[in-house]
Chimera marker file (.cmm) of the C-alpha trace (Angstrom):
<marker_set name="trace">
<marker id="1" x="83.023" y="229.945" z="149.454" r="1" g="1" b="0" radius="0.5"/>
<marker id="2" x="86.772" y="230.322" z="149.084" r="1" g="1" b="0" radius="0.5"/>
<marker id="3" x="87.385" y="227.527" z="151.593" r="1" g="1" b="0" radius="0.5"/>
<marker id="4" x="85.086" y="225.131" z="149.719" r="1" g="1" b="0" radius="0.5"/>
<marker id="5" x="86.912" y="225.823" z="146.435" r="1" g="1" b="0" radius="0.5"/>
<marker id="6" x="90.276" y="225.310" z="148.146" r="1" g="1" b="0" radius="0.5"/>
<marker id="7" x="89.149" y="222.009" z="149.694" r="1" g="1" b="0" radius="0.5"/>
<marker id="8" x="87.703" y="220.890" z="146.346" r="1" g="1" b="0" radius="0.5"/>
<marker id="9" x="90.967" y="221.732" z="144.539" r="1" g="1" b="0" radius="0.5"/>
<marker id="10" x="92.959" y="219.863" z="147.211" r="1" g="1" b="0" radius="0.5"/>
<marker id="11" x="90.739" y="216.770" z="146.951" r="1" g="1" b="0" radius="0.5"/>
<marker id="12" x="90.907" y="216.861" z="143.157" r="1" g="1" b="0" radius="0.5"/>
<marker id="13" x="94.707" y="217.066" z="143.276" r="1" g="1" b="0" radius="0.5"/>
<marker id="14" x="94.944" y="214.144" z="145.698" r="1" g="1" b="0" radius="0.5"/>
<marker id="15" x="92.470" y="212.104" z="143.657" r="1" g="1" b="0" radius="0.5"/>
<marker id="16" x="94.395" y="212.605" z="140.440" r="1" g="1" b="0" radius="0.5"/>
<marker id="17" x="97.743" y="211.913" z="142.133" r="1" g="1" b="0" radius="0.5"/>
<marker id="18" x="96.402" y="208.604" z="143.474" r="1" g="1" b="0" radius="0.5"/>
<marker id="19" x="95.708" y="207.242" z="139.972" r="1" g="1" b="0" radius="0.5"/>
<marker id="20" x="98.069" y="204.517" z="138.889" r="1" g="1" b="0" radius="0.5"/>
<marker id="21" x="100.175" y="205.458" z="135.916" r="1" g="1" b="0" radius="0.5"/>
<marker id="22" x="101.101" y="202.716" z="133.470" r="1" g="1" b="0" radius="0.5"/>
<marker id="23" x="104.773" y="201.825" z="133.535" r="1" g="1" b="0" radius="0.5"/>
<marker id="24" x="106.513" y="202.266" z="130.212" r="1" g="1" b="0" radius="0.5"/>
<marker id="25" x="108.862" y="199.386" z="129.481" r="1" g="1" b="0" radius="0.5"/>
<marker id="26" x="111.495" y="199.954" z="126.825" r="1" g="1" b="0" radius="0.5"/>
<marker id="27" x="111.984" y="196.750" z="124.814" r="1" g="1" b="0" radius="0.5"/>
<marker id="28" x="115.520" y="196.454" z="123.478" r="1" g="1" b="0" radius="0.5"/>
<marker id="29" x="115.815" y="195.960" z="119.738" r="1" g="1" b="0" radius="0.5"/>
<marker id="30" x="116.898" y="192.575" z="118.431" r="1" g="1" b="0" radius="0.5"/>
<marker id="31" x="120.630" y="192.388" z="117.757" r="1" g="1" b="0" radius="0.5"/>
<marker id="32" x="121.589" y="192.662" z="114.106" r="1" g="1" b="0" radius="0.5"/>
<marker id="33" x="124.212" y="190.270" z="112.772" r="1" g="1" b="0" radius="0.5"/>
<marker id="34" x="127.066" y="192.159" z="111.164" r="1" g="1" b="0" radius="0.5"/>
<marker id="35" x="129.435" y="190.172" z="108.926" r="1" g="1" b="0" radius="0.5"/>
<marker id="36" x="133.074" y="190.247" z="109.847" r="1" g="1" b="0" radius="0.5"/>
<marker id="37" x="135.907" y="191.357" z="107.605" r="1" g="1" b="0" radius="0.5"/>
<marker id="38" x="136.772" y="189.320" z="104.533" r="1" g="1" b="0" radius="0.5"/>
<marker id="39" x="139.569" y="186.790" z="104.784" r="1" g="1" b="0" radius="0.5"/>
<marker id="40" x="142.764" y="186.883" z="102.747" r="1" g="1" b="0" radius="0.5"/>
<marker id="41" x="142.312" y="186.743" z="98.961" r="1" g="1" b="0" radius="0.5"/>
<marker id="42" x="142.361" y="183.234" z="97.494" r="1" g="1" b="0" radius="0.5"/>
<marker id="43" x="142.048" y="181.577" z="100.914" r="1" g="1" b="0" radius="0.5"/>
<marker id="44" x="138.982" y="179.383" z="100.513" r="1" g="1" b="0" radius="0.5"/>
<marker id="45" x="138.059" y="176.551" z="102.795" r="1" g="1" b="0" radius="0.5"/>
<marker id="46" x="138.470" y="172.898" z="101.903" r="1" g="1" b="0" radius="0.5"/>
<marker id="47" x="135.801" y="171.303" z="99.734" r="1" g="1" b="0" radius="0.5"/>
<marker id="48" x="133.523" y="168.916" z="101.580" r="1" g="1" b="0" radius="0.5"/>
<marker id="49" x="133.073" y="165.279" z="100.635" r="1" g="1" b="0" radius="0.5"/>
<marker id="50" x="130.376" y="164.345" z="98.118" r="1" g="1" b="0" radius="0.5"/>
<marker id="51" x="127.347" y="162.694" z="99.671" r="1" g="1" b="0" radius="0.5"/>
<marker id="52" x="126.012" y="159.199" z="98.865" r="1" g="1" b="0" radius="0.5"/>
<marker id="53" x="123.684" y="159.301" z="95.871" r="1" g="1" b="0" radius="0.5"/>
<marker id="54" x="121.510" y="156.340" z="96.866" r="1" g="1" b="0" radius="0.5"/>
<marker id="55" x="120.356" y="153.278" z="94.944" r="1" g="1" b="0" radius="0.5"/>
<marker id="56" x="118.543" y="153.492" z="91.621" r="1" g="1" b="0" radius="0.5"/>
<marker id="57" x="114.985" y="152.154" z="91.660" r="1" g="1" b="0" radius="0.5"/>
<marker id="58" x="113.659" y="149.298" z="89.515" r="1" g="1" b="0" radius="0.5"/>
<marker id="59" x="111.968" y="150.025" z="86.206" r="1" g="1" b="0" radius="0.5"/>
<marker id="60" x="108.251" y="149.227" z="86.184" r="1" g="1" b="0" radius="0.5"/>
<marker id="61" x="106.539" y="146.767" z="83.835" r="1" g="1" b="0" radius="0.5"/>
<marker id="62" x="105.030" y="147.867" z="80.538" r="1" g="1" b="0" radius="0.5"/>
<marker id="63" x="101.242" y="148.088" z="80.580" r="1" g="1" b="0" radius="0.5"/>
<marker id="64" x="98.957" y="146.058" z="78.322" r="1" g="1" b="0" radius="0.5"/>
<marker id="65" x="97.608" y="147.535" z="75.124" r="1" g="1" b="0" radius="0.5"/>
<marker id="66" x="93.849" y="148.011" z="74.983" r="1" g="1" b="0" radius="0.5"/>
<marker id="67" x="91.587" y="146.527" z="72.346" r="1" g="1" b="0" radius="0.5"/>
<marker id="68" x="90.906" y="148.507" z="69.179" r="1" g="1" b="0" radius="0.5"/>
<marker id="69" x="87.480" y="150.150" z="69.088" r="1" g="1" b="0" radius="0.5"/>
<marker id="70" x="84.967" y="149.627" z="66.268" r="1" g="1" b="0" radius="0.5"/>
<marker id="71" x="84.481" y="152.182" z="63.553" r="1" g="1" b="0" radius="0.5"/>
<marker id="72" x="81.662" y="154.676" z="63.731" r="1" g="1" b="0" radius="0.5"/>
<marker id="73" x="78.713" y="154.673" z="61.330" r="1" g="1" b="0" radius="0.5"/>
<marker id="74" x="79.168" y="158.300" z="60.265" r="1" g="1" b="0" radius="0.5"/>
<marker id="75" x="76.385" y="159.719" z="62.462" r="1" g="1" b="0" radius="0.5"/>
<marker id="76" x="77.161" y="162.622" z="64.789" r="1" g="1" b="0" radius="0.5"/>
<marker id="77" x="75.293" y="162.715" z="68.090" r="1" g="1" b="0" radius="0.5"/>
<marker id="78" x="75.005" y="166.065" z="69.882" r="1" g="1" b="0" radius="0.5"/>
<marker id="79" x="74.023" y="165.931" z="73.555" r="1" g="1" b="0" radius="0.5"/>
<marker id="80" x="72.650" y="169.170" z="74.993" r="1" g="1" b="0" radius="0.5"/>
<marker id="81" x="72.523" y="169.834" z="78.736" r="1" g="1" b="0" radius="0.5"/>
<marker id="82" x="69.081" y="169.888" z="80.355" r="1" g="1" b="0" radius="0.5"/>
<marker id="83" x="67.420" y="173.278" z="80.866" r="1" g="1" b="0" radius="0.5"/>
<marker id="84" x="67.300" y="174.648" z="84.391" r="1" g="1" b="0" radius="0.5"/>
<link id1="1" id2="2" r="1" g="1" b="0" radius="0.2"/>
<link id1="2" id2="3" r="1" g="1" b="0" radius="0.2"/>
<link id1="3" id2="4" r="1" g="1" b="0" radius="0.2"/>
<link id1="4" id2="5" r="1" g="1" b="0" radius="0.2"/>
<link id1="5" id2="6" r="1" g="1" b="0" radius="0.2"/>
<link id1="6" id2="7" r="1" g="1" b="0" radius="0.2"/>
<link id1="7" id2="8" r="1" g="1" b="0" radius="0.2"/>
<link id1="8" id2="9" r="1" g="1" b="0" radius="0.2"/>
<link id1="9" id2="10" r="1" g="1" b="0" radius="0.2"/>
<link id1="10" id2="11" r="1" g="1" b="0" radius="0.2"/>
<link id1="11" id2="12" r="1" g="1" b="0" radius="0.2"/>
<link id1="12" id2="13" r="1" g="1" b="0" radius="0.2"/>
<link id1="13" id2="14" r="1" g="1" b="0" radius="0.2"/>
<link id1="14" id2="15" r="1" g="1" b="0" radius="0.2"/>
<link id1="15" id2="16" r="1" g="1" b="0" radius="0.2"/>
<link id1="16" id2="17" r="1" g="1" b="0" radius="0.2"/>
<link id1="17" id2="18" r="1" g="1" b="0" radius="0.2"/>
<link id1="18" id2="19" r="1" g="1" b="0" radius="0.2"/>
<link id1="19" id2="20" r="1" g="1" b="0" radius="0.2"/>
<link id1="20" id2="21" r="1" g="1" b="0" radius="0.2"/>
<link id1="21" id2="22" r="1" g="1" b="0" radius="0.2"/>
<link id1="22" id2="23" r="1" g="1" b="0" radius="0.2"/>
<link id1="23" id2="24" r="1" g="1" b="0" radius="0.2"/>
<link id1="24" id2="25" r="1" g="1" b="0" radius="0.2"/>
<link id1="25" id2="26" r="1" g="1" b="0" radius="0.2"/>
<link id1="26" id2="27" r="1" g="1" b="0" radius="0.2"/>
<link id1="27" id2="28" r="1" g="1" b="0" radius="0.2"/>
<link id1="28" id2="29" r="1" g="1" b="0" radius="0.2"/>
<link id1="29" id2="30" r="1" g="1" b="0" radius="0.2"/>
<link id1="30" id2="31" r="1" g="1" b="0" radius="0.2"/>
<link id1="31" id2="32" r="1" g="1" b="0" radius="0.2"/>
<link id1="32" id2="33" r="1" g="1" b="0" radius="0.2"/>
<link id1="33" id2="34" r="1" g="1" b="0" radius="0.2"/>
<link id1="34" id2="35" r="1" g="1" b="0" radius="0.2"/>
<link id1="35" id2="36" r="1" g="1" b="0" radius="0.2"/>
<link id1="36" id2="37" r="1" g="1" b="0" radius="0.2"/>
<link id1="37" id2="38" r="1" g="1" b="0" radius="0.2"/>
<link id1="38" id2="39" r="1" g="1" b="0" radius="0.2"/>
<link id1="39" id2="40" r="1" g="1" b="0" radius="0.2"/>
<link id1="40" id2="41" r="1" g="1" b="0" radius="0.2"/>
<link id1="41" id2="42" r="1" g="1" b="0" radius="0.2"/>
<link id1="42" id2="43" r="1" g="1" b="0" radius="0.2"/>
<link id1="43" id2="44" r="1" g="1" b="0" radius="0.2"/>
<link id1="44" id2="45" r="1" g="1" b="0" radius="0.2"/>
<link id1="45" id2="46" r="1" g="1" b="0" radius="0.2"/>
<link id1="46" id2="47" r="1" g="1" b="0" radius="0.2"/>
<link id1="47" id2="48" r="1" g="1" b="0" radius="0.2"/>
<link id1="48" id2="49" r="1" g="1" b="0" radius="0.2"/>
<link id1="49" id2="50" r="1" g="1" b="0" radius="0.2"/>
<link id1="50" id2="51" r="1" g="1" b="0" radius="0.2"/>
<link id1="51" id2="52" r="1" g="1" b="0" radius="0.2"/>
<link id1="52" id2="53" r="1" g="1" b="0" radius="0.2"/>
<link id1="53" id2="54" r="1" g="1" b="0" radius="0.2"/>
<link id1="54" id2="55" r="1" g="1" b="0" radius="0.2"/>
<link id1="55" id2="56" r="1" g="1" b="0" radius="0.2"/>
<link id1="56" id2="57" r="1" g="1" b="0" radius="0.2"/>
<link id1="57" id2="58" r="1" g="1" b="0" radius="0.2"/>
<link id1="58" id2="59" r="1" g="1" b="0" radius="0.2"/>
<link id1="59" id2="60" r="1" g="1" b="0" radius="0.2"/>
<link id1="60" id2="61" r="1" g="1" b="0" radius="0.2"/>
<link id1="61" id2="62" r="1" g="1" b="0" radius="0.2"/>
<link id1="62" id2="63" r="1" g="1" b="0" radius="0.2"/>
<link id1="63" id2="64" r="1" g="1" b="0" radius="0.2"/>
<link id1="64" id2="65" r="1" g="1" b="0" radius="0.2"/>
<link id1="65" id2="66" r="1" g="1" b="0" radius="0.2"/>
<link id1="66" id2="67" r="1" g="1" b="0" radius="0.2"/>
<link id1="67" id2="68" r="1" g="1" b="0" radius="0.2"/>
<link id1="68" id2="69" r="1" g="1" b="0" radius="0.2"/>
<link id1="69" id2="70" r="1" g="1" b="0" radius="0.2"/>
<link id1="70" id2="71" r="1" g="1" b="0" radius="0.2"/>
<link id1="71" id2="72" r="1" g="1" b="0" radius="0.2"/>
<link id1="72" id2="73" r="1" g="1" b="0" radius="0.2"/>
<link id1="73" id2="74" r="1" g="1" b="0" radius="0.2"/>
<link id1="74" id2="75" r="1" g="1" b="0" radius="0.2"/>
<link id1="75" id2="76" r="1" g="1" b="0" radius="0.2"/>
<link id1="76" id2="77" r="1" g="1" b="0" radius="0.2"/>
<link id1="77" id2="78" r="1" g="1" b="0" radius="0.2"/>
<link id1="78" id2="79" r="1" g="1" b="0" radius="0.2"/>
<link id1="79" id2="80" r="1" g="1" b="0" radius="0.2"/>
<link id1="80" id2="81" r="1" g="1" b="0" radius="0.2"/>
<link id1="81" id2="82" r="1" g="1" b="0" radius="0.2"/>
<link id1="82" id2="83" r="1" g="1" b="0" radius="0.2"/>
<link id1="83" id2="84" r="1" g="1" b="0" radius="0.2"/>
</marker_set>
């Protein structure tokens, strides 16, 4: 009985040792941009040239005025929606 337990323990150890372990890959962190030291006081760069503003578009034509509607007869019409 002791030999069977010893053989079983040996086989179990070999079986567990044969399992493939996942490889842990350490991903490096993204580099963080760190600003450099400030330049001398009052030392600013040259101002860039002003860009071209482009041409102005043409003004559109005035629309026509619609005809005047006729006066109402003083009656109020109320339209109700149909029932469901």
